[in-house]
OpenMM code with the backbone's topology and positions (N, CA, C; nanometers):
from openmm import Vec3, app, unit

residues = "MET ILE ALA CYS LYS GLN VAL ALA LYS ALA LEU ALA ASN HIS ARG TYR TYR GLU LEU PRO TRP TRP ARG ARG ILE PRO MET PHE ILE HIS ILE LYS LEU CYS VAL MET CYS GLY GLU TYR HIS SER GLN VAL VAL ASP MET GLN LYS GLY MET LYS ASN TYR LEU GLU HIS GLU GLU ALA GLY ASP VAL GLU PRO ALA PHE HIS LEU SER ASP GLU ALA ARG LYS ARG MET GLN LYS ALA LEU ARG ASP SER GLU".split()
positions = [
    Vec3(11.4075, 10.3182, 8.2914),
    Vec3(11.3685, 10.2968, 8.4448),
    Vec3(11.2468, 10.3164, 8.5512),
    Vec3(11.2147, 10.3020, 8.6393),
    Vec3(11.0516, 10.3546, 8.7010),
    Vec3(11.1429, 10.4715, 8.8642),
    Vec3(10.9979, 10.5613, 8.8989),
    Vec3(11.0563, 10.6256, 9.0014),
    Vec3(11.0702, 10.6167, 9.1275),
    Vec3(11.1133, 10.7029, 9.2316),
    Vec3(11.1749, 10.6136, 9.3252),
    Vec3(11.0129, 10.6135, 9.4099),
    Vec3(10.9154, 10.7048, 9.3424),
    Vec3(10.7486, 10.7191, 9.4429),
    Vec3(10.7127, 10.6537, 9.3744),
    Vec3(10.7323, 10.5502, 9.3111),
    Vec3(10.6297, 10.4033, 9.2020),
    Vec3(10.6690, 10.2452, 9.2738),
    Vec3(10.8368, 10.3006, 9.3493),
    Vec3(10.9331, 10.1847, 9.3897),
    Vec3(10.8068, 10.2123, 9.5105),
    Vec3(10.7985, 10.3153, 9.5997),
    Vec3(10.8103, 10.3268, 9.7419),
    Vec3(10.6821, 10.2400, 9.7718),
    Vec3(10.5910, 10.3025, 9.6474),
    Vec3(10.4495, 10.2796, 9.6817),
    Vec3(10.4955, 10.1519, 9.6265),
    Vec3(10.5001, 10.0556, 9.5389),
    Vec3(10.4715, 9.8942, 9.5054),
    Vec3(10.5017, 9.8465, 9.6466),
    Vec3(10.6599, 9.8994, 9.7079),
    Vec3(10.6696, 9.8252, 9.8333),
    Vec3(10.5389, 9.8498, 9.9058),
    Vec3(10.5830, 9.8861, 9.9922),
    Vec3(10.4634, 10.0029, 10.0387),
    Vec3(10.3164, 9.8388, 10.0211),
    Vec3(10.2643, 9.9188, 9.9262),
    Vec3(10.1754, 9.8079, 9.9154),
    Vec3(10.1602, 9.6745, 9.9013),
    Vec3(10.3319, 9.6011, 9.8631),
    Vec3(10.2794, 9.4559, 9.7871),
    Vec3(10.3960, 9.3800, 9.8467),
    Vec3(10.4523, 9.2895, 9.8577),
    Vec3(10.5121, 9.1593, 9.8673),
    Vec3(10.6399, 9.1995, 9.8052),
    Vec3(10.7449, 9.2376, 9.8435),
    Vec3(10.8820, 9.2455, 9.6547),
    Vec3(10.8347, 9.1471, 9.6100),
    Vec3(10.8889, 9.0437, 9.7212),
    Vec3(10.8772, 8.8810, 9.5971),
    Vec3(10.7358, 8.8040, 9.5406),
    Vec3(10.6975, 8.8808, 9.5801),
    Vec3(10.5006, 8.8081, 9.5416),
    Vec3(10.4838, 8.8966, 9.4130),
    Vec3(10.5263, 8.9822, 9.3651),
    Vec3(10.5127, 9.0226, 9.2111),
    Vec3(10.5639, 9.0030, 9.1047),
    Vec3(10.5383, 8.9830, 9.0195),
    Vec3(10.5372, 8.9207, 8.8516),
    Vec3(10.6625, 8.9836, 8.8426),
    Vec3(10.7307, 8.8866, 8.7732),
    Vec3(10.8895, 8.9203, 8.7728),
    Vec3(10.9133, 9.0032, 8.6283),
    Vec3(10.8063, 9.0694, 8.5805),
    Vec3(10.8328, 9.0922, 8.5196),
    Vec3(10.8044, 9.2893, 8.6233),
    Vec3(10.8174, 9.2900, 8.7205),
    Vec3(10.8045, 9.3830, 8.7880),
    Vec3(10.8855, 9.4283, 8.8494),
    Vec3(10.9799, 9.2977, 8.9051),
    Vec3(11.0734, 9.2897, 9.0203),
    Vec3(11.1910, 9.3448, 8.9119),
    Vec3(11.2246, 9.2980, 8.7993),
    Vec3(11.3668, 9.3351, 8.7678),
    Vec3(11.3283, 9.4792, 8.7349),
    Vec3(11.2429, 9.5653, 8.7369),
    Vec3(11.3449, 9.7043, 8.6515),
    Vec3(11.2930, 9.7671, 8.8405),
    Vec3(11.2655, 9.6858, 8.9431),
    Vec3(11.2559, 9.7344, 9.0880),
    Vec3(11.4480, 9.7580, 9.1182),
    Vec3(11.3997, 9.6117, 9.1037),
    Vec3(11.5940, 9.5160, 9.1419),
    Vec3(11.6469, 9.5816, 9.1337),
    Vec3(11.6970, 9.7067, 8.9756),
    Vec3(11.7541, 9.7463, 8.9028),
    Vec3(11.7944, 9.8357, 9.0501),
    Vec3(11.6536, 9.8959, 9.0506),
    Vec3(11.6037, 10.0732, 9.0699),
    Vec3(11.6727, 10.0805, 9.2341),
    Vec3(11.6654, 9.9530, 9.2956),
    Vec3(11.6758, 9.9182, 9.3970),
    Vec3(11.8044, 9.8927, 9.4142),
    Vec3(11.9327, 9.9125, 9.3718),
    Vec3(12.0368, 9.8550, 9.3359),
    Vec3(12.0992, 10.0256, 9.3011),
    Vec3(12.0444, 10.0186, 9.2162),
    Vec3(12.1237, 10.2113, 9.1398),
    Vec3(12.0921, 10.2632, 9.2748),
    Vec3(11.9526, 10.3296, 9.3133),
    Vec3(11.9223, 10.4364, 9.3552),
    Vec3(11.9615, 10.3859, 9.6172),
    Vec3(11.9917, 10.5086, 9.5764),
    Vec3(12.0455, 10.4800, 9.7492),
    Vec3(11.9719, 10.4484, 9.8940),
    Vec3(11.8985, 10.5396, 9.8446),
    Vec3(11.7377, 10.5711, 9.9664),
    Vec3(11.6510, 10.4685, 9.9490),
    Vec3(11.5988, 10.3659, 9.7968),
    Vec3(11.5267, 10.3241, 9.7637),
    Vec3(11.5779, 10.1793, 9.8659),
    Vec3(11.6959, 10.1623, 9.7695),
    Vec3(11.7864, 10.0631, 9.9071),
    Vec3(11.6814, 10.0701, 10.0148),
    Vec3(11.7444, 10.1634, 10.1105),
    Vec3(11.7594, 10.1569, 10.2507),
    Vec3(11.6047, 10.1678, 10.2971),
    Vec3(11.5371, 10.1861, 10.1516),
    Vec3(11.4115, 10.1904, 10.2011),
    Vec3(11.3540, 10.0492, 10.1676),
    Vec3(11.3804, 9.9276, 10.1135),
    Vec3(11.3891, 9.8308, 10.1165),
    Vec3(11.4100, 9.7405, 10.1581),
    Vec3(11.4951, 9.7657, 10.2055),
    Vec3(11.6046, 9.6801, 10.3633),
    Vec3(11.4917, 9.6407, 10.4634),
    Vec3(11.4339, 9.7975, 10.4968),
    Vec3(11.3863, 9.8429, 10.6117),
    Vec3(11.1660, 9.7109, 10.6250),
    Vec3(11.2005, 9.7609, 10.4122),
    Vec3(11.0626, 9.6985, 10.4573),
    Vec3(11.0396, 9.5784, 10.4706),
    Vec3(11.1991, 9.4520, 10.3927),
    Vec3(11.1794, 9.3957, 10.4346),
    Vec3(11.2151, 9.3324, 10.5010),
    Vec3(11.2792, 9.3778, 10.6057),
    Vec3(11.3082, 9.4046, 10.7727),
    Vec3(11.1878, 9.3587, 10.8634),
    Vec3(11.1530, 9.4317, 10.8074),
    Vec3(10.9572, 9.4887, 10.9266),
    Vec3(10.8983, 9.3637, 10.8424),
    Vec3(10.8494, 9.2510, 10.6945),
    Vec3(10.7755, 9.2092, 10.6392),
    Vec3(10.8367, 9.0549, 10.7751),
    Vec3(10.9390, 9.0543, 10.6994),
    Vec3(11.0084, 8.9290, 10.8293),
    Vec3(10.9871, 8.9893, 10.9706),
    Vec3(10.9919, 9.0617, 11.0075),
    Vec3(10.9523, 9.0397, 11.1857),
    Vec3(10.8142, 8.9941, 11.1702),
    Vec3(10.6993, 9.0961, 11.1526),
    Vec3(10.5899, 9.1067, 11.1661),
    Vec3(10.5194, 8.9285, 11.0763),
    Vec3(10.5652, 8.9134, 10.9911),
    Vec3(10.5641, 8.7320, 10.9455),
    Vec3(10.5665, 8.6646, 11.1047),
    Vec3(10.7092, 8.6727, 11.1192),
    Vec3(10.7720, 8.6217, 11.2744),
    Vec3(10.6797, 8.6165, 11.3855),
    Vec3(10.6159, 8.7639, 11.3819),
    Vec3(10.5237, 8.7893, 11.4882),
    Vec3(10.3997, 8.7174, 11.4922),
    Vec3(10.3254, 8.6966, 11.3737),
    Vec3(10.2551, 8.6494, 11.3394),
    Vec3(10.2705, 8.4919, 11.3743),
    Vec3(10.3838, 8.3711, 11.3283),
    Vec3(10.3932, 8.2812, 11.3705),
    Vec3(10.3811, 8.2593, 11.5160),
    Vec3(10.4433, 8.3677, 11.5980),
    Vec3(10.4595, 8.3251, 11.6753),
    Vec3(10.2557, 8.3106, 11.7949),
    Vec3(10.2275, 8.4324, 11.7505),
    Vec3(10.0907, 8.4420, 11.7991),
    Vec3(10.0066, 8.3423, 11.7873),
    Vec3(9.9897, 8.2978, 11.6086),
    Vec3(9.9447, 8.1178, 11.6448),
    Vec3(9.9491, 8.0335, 11.6553),
    Vec3(10.1029, 8.0418, 11.7869),
    Vec3(10.1561, 7.8991, 11.8341),
    Vec3(10.0932, 7.9499, 11.9887),
    Vec3(10.0206, 8.1290, 11.9956),
    Vec3(10.0192, 8.1134, 12.1632),
    Vec3(10.1695, 8.1829, 12.2118),
    Vec3(10.2282, 8.1823, 12.1835),
    Vec3(10.3676, 8.1468, 12.2685),
    Vec3(10.4429, 8.3334, 12.2394),
    Vec3(10.3660, 8.5204, 12.2831),
    Vec3(10.3916, 8.5828, 12.2049),
    Vec3(10.3986, 8.7353, 12.3068),
    Vec3(10.4580, 8.5887, 12.4031),
    Vec3(10.5162, 8.7149, 12.5715),
    Vec3(10.6571, 8.6757, 12.5138),
    Vec3(10.6594, 8.8378, 12.5841),
    Vec3(10.8276, 8.8711, 12.5265),
    Vec3(10.9432, 8.7726, 12.6183),
    Vec3(10.9585, 8.7585, 12.5556),
    Vec3(11.1645, 8.6486, 12.6162),
    Vec3(11.1817, 8.7091, 12.6938),
    Vec3(11.2212, 8.8517, 12.6868),
    Vec3(11.3554, 8.9738, 12.8100),
    Vec3(11.1810, 8.9941, 12.8672),
    Vec3(11.2417, 9.0707, 12.9837),
    Vec3(11.2451, 9.1238, 13.0928),
    Vec3(11.3189, 9.2856, 13.1253),
    Vec3(11.2586, 9.3964, 13.0951),
    Vec3(11.3640, 9.5011, 13.1665),
    Vec3(11.4099, 9.4445, 13.3265),
    Vec3(11.5419, 9.5028, 13.3369),
    Vec3(11.5517, 9.5078, 13.5095),
    Vec3(11.4880, 9.5972, 13.5900),
    Vec3(11.4820, 9.5941, 13.6969),
    Vec3(11.4530, 9.7061, 13.7293),
    Vec3(11.5103, 9.8180, 13.7420),
    Vec3(11.6481, 9.8667, 13.7220),
    Vec3(11.6873, 9.9531, 13.7277),
    Vec3(11.6421, 10.0661, 13.5637),
    Vec3(11.6573, 9.9507, 13.4971),
    Vec3(11.6251, 10.0011, 13.3277),
    Vec3(11.5317, 10.0673, 13.3625),
    Vec3(11.4872, 9.9938, 13.3860),
    Vec3(11.3012, 10.0284, 13.4050),
    Vec3(11.2405, 10.1992, 13.5233),
    Vec3(11.3941, 10.1748, 13.6147),
    Vec3(11.4014, 10.3237, 13.6395),
    Vec3(11.4375, 10.4367, 13.6097),
    Vec3(11.5053, 10.4136, 13.5040),
    Vec3(11.6098, 10.4849, 13.4738),
    Vec3(11.4937, 10.5222, 13.3409),
    Vec3(11.3897, 10.4329, 13.2791),
    Vec3(11.3063, 10.4769, 13.1063),
    Vec3(11.2009, 10.6060, 13.2005),
    Vec3(11.1500, 10.5525, 13.3593),
    Vec3(11.0784, 10.6142, 13.3421),
    Vec3(11.1208, 10.7373, 13.4227),
    Vec3(11.2673, 10.7718, 13.4392),
    Vec3(11.2944, 10.9018, 13.4652),
    Vec3(11.3302, 10.9486, 13.3705),
    Vec3(11.3784, 10.9272, 13.2722),
    Vec3(11.4030, 10.9402, 13.1447),
    Vec3(11.2797, 11.0148, 13.0649),
    Vec3(11.1450, 10.9155, 13.1018),
    Vec3(11.0417, 11.0595, 13.0507),
    Vec3(10.9533, 11.1401, 13.1316),
    Vec3(10.9996, 11.0981, 13.2879),
    Vec3(10.9548, 11.2238, 13.3068),
    Vec3(11.0504, 11.3149, 13.2609),
    Vec3(11.1557, 11.3607, 13.3333),
    Vec3(11.2028, 11.4913, 13.2054),
    Vec3(11.2098, 11.5535, 13.2047),
    Vec3(11.1357, 11.4403, 13.0391),
    Vec3(11.1309, 11.4948, 12.9064),
    Vec3(10.9531, 11.5531, 12.8952),
    Vec3(10.9158, 11.5619, 12.9712),
    Vec3(10.7515, 11.6079, 13.0103),
    Vec3(10.8069, 11.7469, 13.0579),
] * unit.nanometer
topology = app.Topology()
chain = topology.addChain("A")
for resn in residues:
    res = topology.addResidue(resn, chain)
    for name in ("N", "CA", "C"):
        topology.addAtom(name, app.Element.getBySymbol(name[0]), res)
């Protein structure tokens, strides 16, 4: 069994699915058994998918957000930021 530190390092430095099968199998077992590594794995995968999606949109030239804050929401956020200082 590999250690949590090794799993975290491998997930941070490489794409999980691009690793050779002989490294994926022990990692997969560890991720399924260790709650913390399982949560970290799902966060890394979500981040990789988000970055891939963003880069695809950037290449297409449509990176402007599809949503905008309402004036009321913007004012609430500005007030919360001022109050926190």
